[in-house]
C-alpha positions as CSV (number, residue, x, y, z in Angstrom):
1,M,-18.6,79.1,-0.5
2,L,-19.1,81.7,2.2
3,A,-19.6,80.8,5.9
4,L,-20.9,83.2,8.4
5,R,-18.6,82.2,11.2
6,G,-15.2,80.6,11.5
7,R,-15.0,76.9,12.4
8,V,-12.2,74.7,13.6
9,A,-12.7,71.1,12.4
10,G,-16.4,71.6,12.4
11,F,-16.6,73.3,15.8
12,G,-17.0,77.0,16.7
13,L,-14.2,78.9,18.4
14,I,-16.1,79.3,21.6
15,E,-16.9,75.5,21.6
16,V,-13.2,74.7,21.2
17,L,-12.2,77.0,24.1
18,V,-14.9,75.5,26.4
19,A,-13.8,72.0,25.5
20,L,-10.2,72.8,26.3
21,T,-11.3,74.3,29.6
22,I,-13.3,71.2,30.5
23,V,-10.3,68.9,29.6
24,A,-8.0,71.0,31.7
25,I,-10.4,70.8,34.7
26,N,-10.7,67.1,34.3
27,A,-7.0,66.7,34.1
28,V,-6.5,68.6,37.3
29,G,-9.2,66.5,39.1
30,W,-7.8,63.2,37.9
31,T,-4.3,64.3,38.8
32,A,-5.4,65.1,42.4
33,T,-7.2,61.8,42.6
34,L,-4.2,59.8,41.4
35,Q,-2.0,61.6,43.9
36,V,-4.3,60.6,46.7
37,V,-4.3,57.0,45.5
38,F,-0.5,56.9,45.2
39,V,-0.2,58.3,48.7
40,L,-2.5,55.6,50.1
41,V,-0.7,52.9,48.2
42,R,2.7,54.1,49.4
43,R,1.4,54.3,53.0
44,I,0.1,50.7,52.8
45,G,3.4,49.6,51.5
46,E,5.3,51.2,54.3
47,L,2.9,49.7,56.9
48,S,3.3,46.2,55.4
49,S,7.0,46.3,56.1
50,V,6.7,47.5,59.8
51,V,3.6,45.8,61.1
52,D,4.5,43.1,63.6
53,P,2.6,40.2,65.0
54,A,1.5,42.3,67.9
55,A,-0.2,44.7,65.5
56,V,-2.0,41.8,63.8
57,A,-3.1,40.7,67.2
58,S,-4.3,44.2,68.0
59,V,-6.5,44.1,64.8
60,A,-8.1,40.9,66.1
61,C,-8.6,42.5,69.4
62,G,-10.2,45.5,67.8
63,L,-12.6,43.3,66.0
64,G,-13.3,41.5,69.2
65,C,-14.2,44.8,70.9
66,L,-16.5,45.7,68.1
67,V,-18.3,42.3,68.4
68,P,-18.7,41.6,72.1
69,R,-19.8,38.0,71.7
70,A,-16.4,37.2,70.2
71,A,-14.4,39.1,72.8
72,A,-13.5,38.0,76.3
73,S,-15.1,39.7,79.2
74,G,-13.4,41.9,81.8
75,V,-12.4,45.5,82.3
76,G,-8.7,44.8,81.7
77,R,-9.4,43.0,78.5
78,A,-11.4,46.0,77.2
79,A,-8.7,48.5,78.2
80,T,-6.1,46.4,76.4
81,C,-8.3,46.5,73.2
82,V,-8.7,50.2,73.4
83,S,-4.9,50.6,73.9
84,R,-4.2,48.4,70.9
85,R,-6.7,50.2,68.7
86,R,-5.0,53.5,69.5
87,R,-1.7,51.9,68.7
88,L,-3.0,50.6,65.4
89,R,-4.4,54.1,64.6
90,R,-1.0,55.6,65.2
91,E,0.6,53.0,62.8
92,L,-2.0,53.5,60.1
93,G,-2.0,57.3,60.3
94,V,-5.8,57.5,59.8
95,S,-8.9,56.0,61.3
96,L,-11.8,54.4,59.5
97,I,-14.1,57.3,60.2
98,E,-11.5,59.8,58.9
99,L,-11.2,57.7,55.8
100,L,-15.0,57.7,55.3
101,I,-15.1,61.5,55.8
102,A,-12.4,62.0,53.3
103,L,-14.2,59.9,50.7
104,A,-17.4,61.8,51.3
105,V,-15.7,65.1,50.9
106,G,-14.0,63.9,47.7
107,A,-17.4,62.7,46.4
108,M,-18.9,66.2,47.1
109,V,-16.0,67.9,45.4
110,L,-16.3,65.7,42.3
111,G,-20.1,66.3,42.3
112,G,-19.6,70.0,42.5
113,L,-17.0,69.9,39.7
114,A,-19.3,67.9,37.5
115,T,-22.2,70.4,38.1
116,S,-19.9,73.3,37.4
117,I,-18.8,71.7,34.1
118,A,-22.4,71.1,33.1
119,V,-23.4,74.7,33.9
120,T,-20.4,76.1,32.1
121,G,-21.2,73.9,29.0
122,R,-24.9,75.2,28.9
123,A,-23.7,78.8,29.3
124,A,-21.2,78.3,26.5
125,R,-23.8,76.8,24.2
126,G,-26.1,79.7,25.0
127,A,-23.4,82.3,24.3
128,T,-22.6,80.5,21.0
129,Q,-26.2,80.5,19.9
130,A,-26.6,84.2,20.7
131,A,-23.4,85.0,18.8
132,D,-24.6,83.0,15.8
133,A,-28.0,84.7,15.9
134,A,-26.4,88.1,16.0
135,T,-24.1,87.3,13.1
136,V,-26.9,85.9,11.0
137,R,-29.1,89.0,11.6
138,A,-26.3,91.3,10.6
139,A,-24.6,89.5,7.7
140,L,-27.4,87.6,5.9
141,P,-29.4,90.7,4.9
142,A,-26.2,92.4,3.6
143,L,-25.3,89.3,1.5
144,L,-28.8,89.1,0.0
145,R,-28.9,92.8,-0.8
146,E,-25.5,92.7,-2.5
147,V,-26.8,90.2,-5.0
148,V,-30.5,91.2,-5.4
149,E,-30.2,95.0,-5.5
150,A,-28.2,94.8,-8.7
151,T,-31.0,93.1,-10.6
152,G,-31.5,94.8,-14.0
153,R,-28.2,96.8,-13.7
154,G,-26.7,97.4,-17.2
155,M,-29.6,95.8,-19.0
156,P,-31.1,97.7,-21.9
157,D,-34.7,96.9,-20.9
158,A,-33.8,96.7,-17.2
159,C,-35.6,93.4,-17.0
160,G,-34.3,90.5,-15.0
161,L,-36.3,89.5,-12.0
162,D,-38.1,86.1,-11.6
163,A,-40.0,86.2,-8.3
164,S,-43.5,85.7,-7.1
165,A,-45.1,85.6,-3.6
166,G,-44.8,82.2,-2.0
167,A,-42.0,81.0,-4.3
168,S,-39.0,79.2,-2.8
169,R,-36.5,80.7,-5.2
170,L,-35.4,84.1,-6.5
171,V,-33.7,84.5,-9.9
172,V,-32.0,87.7,-10.9
173,R,-30.2,88.9,-14.0
174,R,-27.7,91.7,-14.3
175,A,-24.7,92.9,-16.4
176,L,-21.2,92.9,-15.2
177,G,-18.6,95.6,-15.8
178,D,-17.3,93.9,-18.9
179,G,-20.8,93.8,-20.4
180,S,-21.4,90.1,-19.8
181,V,-24.8,89.1,-18.5
182,V,-25.1,86.7,-15.5
183,V,-28.1,85.0,-14.0
184,D,-28.0,84.0,-10.3
185,E,-30.5,81.8,-8.5
186,V,-31.0,81.9,-4.7
187,F,-32.7,79.1,-2.9
188,A,-32.4,76.8,0.2
189,G,-31.7,73.1,0.2
190,L,-29.7,70.2,1.6
191,D,-26.1,69.4,0.8
192,G,-24.8,65.9,0.1
193,G,-24.5,65.2,3.9
194,G,-28.1,66.3,4.6
195,R,-27.1,69.7,6.1
196,P,-29.3,72.7,5.3
197,A,-27.8,75.7,3.5
198,L,-28.7,78.7,1.4
199,Y,-27.4,78.3,-2.2
200,L,-26.3,80.8,-4.8
201,R,-26.2,79.2,-8.2
202,R,-24.7,80.9,-11.2
203,V,-26.9,79.5,-14.1
204,P,-26.1,77.1,-15.7
205,H,-23.3,76.0,-13.3
206,A,-23.7,73.7,-10.4
207,R,-25.1,75.0,-7.1
208,Q,-22.7,76.1,-4.4
209,P,-23.5,76.5,-0.6
210,W,-23.6,80.2,0.2
211,V,-24.7,80.4,3.9
212,E,-24.7,77.4,6.2
213,D,-27.6,76.2,8.4
214,V,-30.3,78.0,6.5
215,T,-33.4,75.8,6.7
216,A,-35.9,77.7,4.5
217,F,-36.1,80.5,1.9
218,V,-39.3,82.0,0.6
219,V,-40.3,85.2,-1.3
220,E,-42.8,86.9,1.0
221,R,-43.8,89.9,-1.2
222,V,-43.1,91.6,-4.5
223,D,-44.0,95.3,-4.5
224,L,-44.5,97.1,-7.8
225,A,-43.3,100.6,-8.3
226,P,-46.0,103.3,-8.0
227,G,-47.5,104.4,-11.3
228,T,-46.3,101.5,-13.4
229,A,-48.7,99.7,-15.6
230,L,-49.4,96.0,-15.1
231,D,-48.0,95.2,-18.5
232,E,-44.7,96.8,-17.5
233,A,-44.6,95.4,-14.0
234,R,-41.7,97.4,-12.7
235,V,-40.6,96.1,-9.3
236,E,-39.6,98.5,-6.5
237,R,-39.0,96.1,-3.7
238,V,-38.9,92.4,-2.9
239,V,-39.3,90.9,0.6
240,V,-37.9,87.5,1.5
241,G,-38.0,85.3,4.6
242,V,-35.1,83.3,5.7
243,S,-35.1,80.6,8.5
244,H,-31.8,79.8,10.2
245,H,-31.2,77.2,12.9
246,S,-29.9,79.9,15.3
247,L,-33.0,82.1,15.0
248,D,-36.3,81.6,16.9
249,A,-38.3,83.1,14.0
250,P,-37.7,83.6,10.3
251,L,-35.6,86.7,9.4
252,V,-37.6,89.1,7.1
253,V,-35.4,91.0,4.7
254,E,-36.7,93.9,2.6
255,I,-34.5,94.5,-0.5
256,G,-35.0,97.7,-2.6
257,L,-34.4,97.5,-6.3
258,P,-33.0,100.8,-7.5
259,H,-32.9,99.7,-11.2
260,R,-36.7,99.0,-11.2
261,P,-36.4,95.7,-13.0
262,C,-39.4,94.2,-14.7
263,L,-40.7,90.7,-14.0
264,V,-39.6,88.0,-16.5
265,A,-39.4,84.2,-16.4
266,L,-35.7,83.3,-16.4
267,P,-34.1,79.8,-16.8
């Protein structure tokens, strides 16, 4: 079986690198978040060992200042509440507003990180698809020509092509270096898992996936050699169309037949 691009456990190399990058970014983000949480927990633990009853009273006083109906009236009382709030702020190290601002900044950073990961993922998928399309356009015609151009080679009558316009298969016959004759069949189909592929079958053996992700194969045209009679039907060129999941349109491949094989129905 021949695959057009290398894979690691079913994934392309670019996909694996992008996944590792995303995992590294997530690890850094979660590490920073955990560090912040540990610092807050440690700070709270330190405060729990030093806060005295006066600090607790200052908290109650601060709540009384925030809710005037629960606080006593008087300028002195208000000044005392402000003084105790400031003392509480020094003990805690941060104010409520500062904590809210820190949380908002953290949320914006995480949101920007998530957006960057999504954009990077889309860009990586686009690059992978473009690379796949370029590989298919370059490699698939070469693979087809390597097999089909040899049709009729070494045959006494030079016959050995079974093809007709609109057919979904192409069968060729040729002689190998040792004189043995082989018959190859090219067609598209689904494997046992339902994945499309282009198959190269050596008749009468079982089919083998040749190129992955090929969704359709059709013979577009069969051109006869100039000056040949209809009863001889010598073929000069065959044109096939191949659809691949990475291509927006079917790939049209023209294959010249230097041995000018004649058309014949093969098994």
